C-alpha positions as CSV (number, residue, x, y, z in Angstrom):
1,M,81.5,129.6,108.4
2,N,78.4,127.4,108.2
3,E,78.2,123.6,108.1
4,Q,78.0,123.5,104.3
5,D,81.2,125.7,104.0
6,D,82.9,123.4,106.5
7,Q,82.1,120.3,104.4
8,L,83.3,122.0,101.3
9,T,86.6,122.9,102.9
10,S,86.9,119.4,104.2
11,N,86.3,117.9,100.8
12,K,88.9,120.2,99.2
13,K,91.4,119.3,101.8
14,A,90.8,115.6,101.2
15,I,91.3,116.1,97.4
16,V,94.6,117.9,98.0
17,N,95.8,115.3,100.4
18,H,94.9,112.5,98.0
19,D,96.5,114.2,95.0
20,E,99.7,114.9,97.0
21,A,99.9,111.3,98.2
22,F,99.3,110.0,94.7
23,K,102.0,112.3,93.3
24,K,104.5,110.9,95.8
25,L,103.6,107.4,94.8
26,L,104.1,108.1,91.1
27,Q,107.4,109.9,91.8
28,T,108.7,107.0,93.8
29,F,107.4,104.1,91.7
30,F,107.0,105.5,88.1
31,K,108.6,102.4,86.5
32,E,106.5,100.1,88.6
33,F,103.3,102.0,87.7
34,I,104.0,101.7,84.0
35,E,104.9,98.0,84.3
36,L,101.6,97.3,86.1
37,F,99.1,99.2,84.0
38,F,100.9,99.7,80.6
39,P,103.1,96.7,80.1
40,G,103.3,97.4,76.4
41,L,104.7,100.8,77.0
42,D,107.2,99.8,79.6
43,P,109.9,98.2,77.4
44,L,109.8,101.3,75.1
45,L,111.1,103.6,77.9
46,D,114.6,103.9,79.3
47,H,113.8,104.3,82.9
48,T,117.5,105.1,83.8
49,Q,117.0,108.4,81.9
50,T,113.9,109.5,83.8
51,R,113.8,112.8,85.6
52,F,110.9,114.7,87.1
53,L,110.4,118.3,86.0
54,M,109.2,121.3,88.0
55,Q,105.5,122.0,88.0
56,E,104.4,123.9,84.9
57,L,101.8,126.6,85.1
58,L,99.6,126.3,82.1
59,V,97.0,128.9,81.0
60,D,93.9,127.8,79.3
61,I,92.8,128.8,75.8
62,V,90.9,132.0,76.8
63,G,93.5,132.9,79.4
64,E,91.1,133.1,82.3
65,E,92.4,130.2,84.3
66,S,95.8,128.9,85.2
67,R,96.6,125.5,86.7
68,S,99.7,123.6,87.6
69,L,100.2,120.2,86.1
70,D,100.0,117.4,88.7
71,L,103.1,115.6,87.5
72,L,105.4,116.0,84.5
73,L,108.5,113.9,83.8
74,E,111.0,113.5,81.0
75,T,112.3,110.1,79.9
76,R,114.0,108.5,76.9
77,Y,111.9,106.7,74.3
78,K,114.1,104.0,72.8
79,A,112.5,103.8,69.3
80,L,112.9,107.5,68.7
81,D,116.3,107.7,70.5
82,A,114.9,110.9,72.0
83,Y,113.6,112.4,75.2
84,V,109.8,112.5,75.6
85,L,107.4,114.0,78.1
86,V,105.0,111.9,80.3
87,H,102.1,113.9,81.9
88,F,100.3,112.3,84.8
89,E,96.9,113.6,85.9
90,P,95.3,111.8,88.9
91,Q,91.6,112.5,89.0
92,S,89.8,111.8,92.3
93,Y,86.4,113.3,91.6
94,K,83.8,113.4,88.8
95,D,84.3,116.0,86.1
96,T,82.4,115.8,82.9
97,D,84.8,118.2,81.2
98,F,88.0,116.3,82.3
99,H,88.8,114.9,78.8
100,E,88.7,118.4,77.3
101,R,91.0,119.6,80.1
102,M,93.4,116.9,79.3
103,F,93.5,118.1,75.6
104,I,94.1,121.7,76.8
105,Y,97.0,120.5,78.9
106,F,98.4,118.5,76.0
107,S,98.1,121.4,73.5
108,R,99.9,123.8,75.9
109,L,102.7,121.3,76.4
110,F,102.9,120.7,72.7
111,E,103.1,124.5,72.1
112,R,105.9,124.9,74.7
113,H,108.0,121.7,74.1
114,R,107.5,120.6,70.6
115,K,111.0,121.6,69.6
116,E,112.7,119.7,72.4
117,H,110.5,116.6,72.7
118,K,109.2,114.5,69.8
119,L,106.4,112.8,71.8
120,I,104.1,113.7,74.7
121,I,102.3,110.8,76.6
122,P,99.3,112.0,78.6
123,I,98.1,109.5,81.3
124,A,95.0,110.0,83.5
125,I,94.4,107.9,86.6
126,F,90.7,107.9,87.8
127,T,90.3,107.0,91.5
128,A,86.7,108.1,92.0
129,D,84.4,105.3,93.0
130,E,81.9,106.3,90.3
131,A,84.6,106.6,87.5
132,K,83.8,104.1,84.8
133,D,84.0,104.3,81.0
134,E,85.3,107.9,81.4
135,P,85.7,109.8,78.1
136,D,89.3,109.7,76.9
137,T,89.0,111.3,73.5
138,V,88.5,114.7,72.0
139,S,87.6,114.7,68.3
140,M,86.4,117.0,65.6
141,A,85.4,116.1,62.0
142,I,83.5,117.1,58.9
143,P,82.2,114.7,56.4
144,E,85.1,112.6,54.9
145,H,87.7,114.5,56.9
146,D,89.0,114.1,60.4
147,I,90.1,117.5,61.8
148,L,91.3,116.2,65.2
149,R,91.5,113.0,67.2
150,F,93.2,113.3,70.6
151,Q,93.2,110.3,73.0
152,F,95.0,110.0,76.3
153,L,95.9,106.8,78.2
154,K,93.8,106.1,81.2
155,V,93.5,103.8,84.3
156,E,90.2,103.4,86.0
157,L,91.0,101.7,89.3
158,R,87.4,100.7,90.1
159,S,87.3,98.8,86.8
160,K,90.2,96.6,87.8
161,N,89.5,93.3,89.5
162,W,91.5,93.2,92.7
163,R,92.0,89.4,92.5
164,T,94.1,89.9,89.3
165,F,96.8,91.7,91.4
166,I,97.1,89.8,94.7
167,E,100.0,87.6,93.6
168,S,101.9,90.6,92.3
169,D,105.0,91.9,94.1
170,N,104.5,95.3,92.4
171,P,104.4,98.0,95.2
172,V,101.9,100.1,93.2
173,A,99.5,97.1,93.2
174,A,99.6,96.9,97.0
175,A,99.1,100.7,97.4
176,L,96.1,100.8,95.2
177,L,94.5,97.4,95.8
178,A,91.8,98.8,98.1
179,K,90.7,101.2,95.4
180,M,90.1,98.5,92.9
181,G,86.7,96.8,92.1
182,Y,85.3,94.6,94.9
183,N,82.0,94.2,96.8
184,K,81.2,94.4,100.5
185,R,81.5,90.7,101.0
186,E,85.1,90.8,99.7
187,R,86.2,93.7,101.9
188,R,87.9,91.5,104.5
189,D,89.5,89.3,101.8
190,V,90.9,92.4,100.1
191,R,92.5,93.6,103.4
192,L,94.1,90.2,104.1
193,A,95.4,90.0,100.6
194,Y,96.9,93.5,100.9
195,L,98.6,92.6,104.2
196,R,100.1,89.5,102.6
197,M,101.4,91.6,99.8
198,I,103.0,93.9,102.4
199,L,104.7,90.9,104.0
200,R,106.3,90.0,100.7
201,L,107.3,93.6,99.9
202,R,108.9,94.1,103.3
203,K,111.8,91.9,102.2
204,K,112.3,94.0,99.1
205,L,111.8,97.6,100.0
206,D,113.3,100.0,102.6
207,D,111.2,101.3,105.4
208,A,110.6,104.7,103.8
209,R,109.1,103.3,100.6
210,L,107.1,100.7,102.5
211,A,105.7,103.4,104.7
212,L,104.7,105.4,101.6
213,I,102.8,102.4,100.2
214,M,100.9,101.8,103.4
215,S,100.1,105.5,103.9
216,V,98.6,105.7,100.4
217,A,96.7,102.4,100.9
218,D,95.1,103.9,104.1
219,L,93.6,106.7,102.0
220,Y,91.4,104.2,100.3
221,F,90.6,101.6,103.0
222,K,88.7,103.0,105.9
223,P,89.5,100.5,108.6
224,D,86.9,99.4,111.2
225,K,88.5,98.8,114.6
226,E,86.6,95.5,115.4
227,E,87.2,94.2,111.9
228,E,90.9,95.1,112.1
229,E,91.3,93.3,115.4
230,A,89.9,90.1,113.9
231,I,92.2,90.5,110.9
232,L,95.2,91.1,113.2
233,R,94.4,87.9,115.2
234,E,94.2,85.9,112.0
235,L,97.5,87.4,110.7
236,Q,99.2,86.7,114.0
237,R,98.0,83.1,113.8
238,Q,99.1,82.6,110.2
239,F,102.3,84.6,110.3
240,P,103.4,85.1,114.0
241,E,106.7,87.0,113.4
242,E,105.7,88.8,110.3
243,G,102.4,89.8,111.9
244,K,104.2,91.8,114.6
245,L,106.3,93.6,112.0
246,I,103.2,94.6,110.0
247,M,101.5,95.9,113.1
248,E,104.5,98.2,113.9
249,L,104.0,99.9,110.5
250,M,100.3,100.1,110.1
251,P,99.2,103.8,110.3
252,A,95.6,103.1,111.3
253,W,96.6,100.6,114.0
254,K,99.1,103.1,115.5
255,R,96.3,105.7,115.6
256,W,94.2,103.3,117.6
257,G,96.9,102.9,120.2
258,Y,98.0,99.4,119.5
259,E,101.3,100.2,121.1
260,E,99.5,99.8,124.4
261,G,98.1,96.3,123.5
262,I,94.8,95.7,121.9
263,E,93.2,92.9,123.9
264,E,93.9,89.7,125.8
265,G,95.3,87.0,123.6
266,I,97.9,89.2,121.9
267,E,101.4,88.2,123.1
268,K,102.9,90.0,126.0
269,G,105.5,92.6,125.3
270,I,103.9,93.8,122.1
271,E,103.8,97.4,123.3
272,K,107.6,97.5,123.5
273,G,108.0,95.8,120.2
274,I,105.8,98.4,118.5
275,E,107.4,101.3,120.1
276,K,110.9,100.0,119.3
277,G,109.9,99.3,115.7
278,R,108.5,102.8,115.3
279,E,111.6,104.4,116.7
280,E,113.8,102.4,114.4
281,I,111.7,103.5,111.4
282,I,111.9,107.1,112.4
283,R,115.6,107.0,112.9
284,K,116.2,105.3,109.5
285,L,114.1,107.9,107.7
286,L,116.0,110.7,109.4
287,D,119.3,109.1,108.5
288,K,118.2,109.0,104.9
289,G,117.8,112.8,105.0
290,F,114.1,113.1,105.6
291,S,113.1,116.2,107.6
292,P,111.0,115.7,110.8
293,E,108.0,117.2,108.9
294,K,108.3,114.7,106.1
295,V,108.7,111.7,108.5
296,A,105.6,112.8,110.4
297,E,103.6,113.1,107.2
298,T,104.9,109.7,105.9
299,I,104.2,107.5,109.0
300,D,101.3,109.6,110.4
301,I,102.7,110.8,113.8
302,S,103.2,114.3,115.2
303,V,106.3,116.3,114.6
304,E,106.6,116.8,118.3
305,E,107.0,113.1,118.9
306,I,109.8,113.0,116.4
307,R,111.6,116.0,117.9
308,K,111.4,114.3,121.4
309,L,113.0,111.2,119.9
310,I,115.8,113.2,118.3
311,Q,116.6,114.8,121.7
312,Q,116.8,111.5,123.5
């Protein structure tokens, strides 16, 4: 395999990892996602009646390609007093034919489910850096007559101003903050704002859901070690106790070995605090029924480490 093939394989793996993480985020925080980005739609849905459906394999019009929908769920639409489908499609790369693909998915869903569901709501989430003013409509017409007009709902994260969301206690806003629109000068401010959001959410969410948010956020923010150390010092100064708790959870900081202490000036005993905090999180996730593999994937450590902890 040559270097170009290696890069292609790496890019495909990154896309798969991103899509899987995003799918977990939507499955866990569907209501919060709708509240954040579609506040007009939120009160129309009965979230107590939401259930996620198995992946559907859809075949395109000419039958040459099959593809599984990323995420499909059923929920109750209050005005119709009926169950409807919501189709989510995260898009992490540029695709000039994406809007047509969304129509094909919609038409296949309509063909299969039109008798059981009175409404299908297609939603696309664009996470690519270059995604802006993406086409969201497929239309056909002749003079004085519209043959077709299909339009899906969309969220373009880079078009969102990050400052709009920093006072929010919505976990989806925290997970996606680093993917929103900001310039290089604002990078450090974005990171600090995100960490403050995590401090607030820590009081409202269990460890598993908090770890999920932080893992998704790490997909979008590529930390620089020196920069992170400066942010950590500032966080410790502003929020001494909370700063320690954040450090115990941060996937990137764990990868850099912060459990061994990062530099002089950080309080003594931090290694034990981090190790203890990590063990507590692992045990809580296992007690909630998570498999060792799922725990390893969620908080970014090896399965071997988890199995050693179980045997202790």
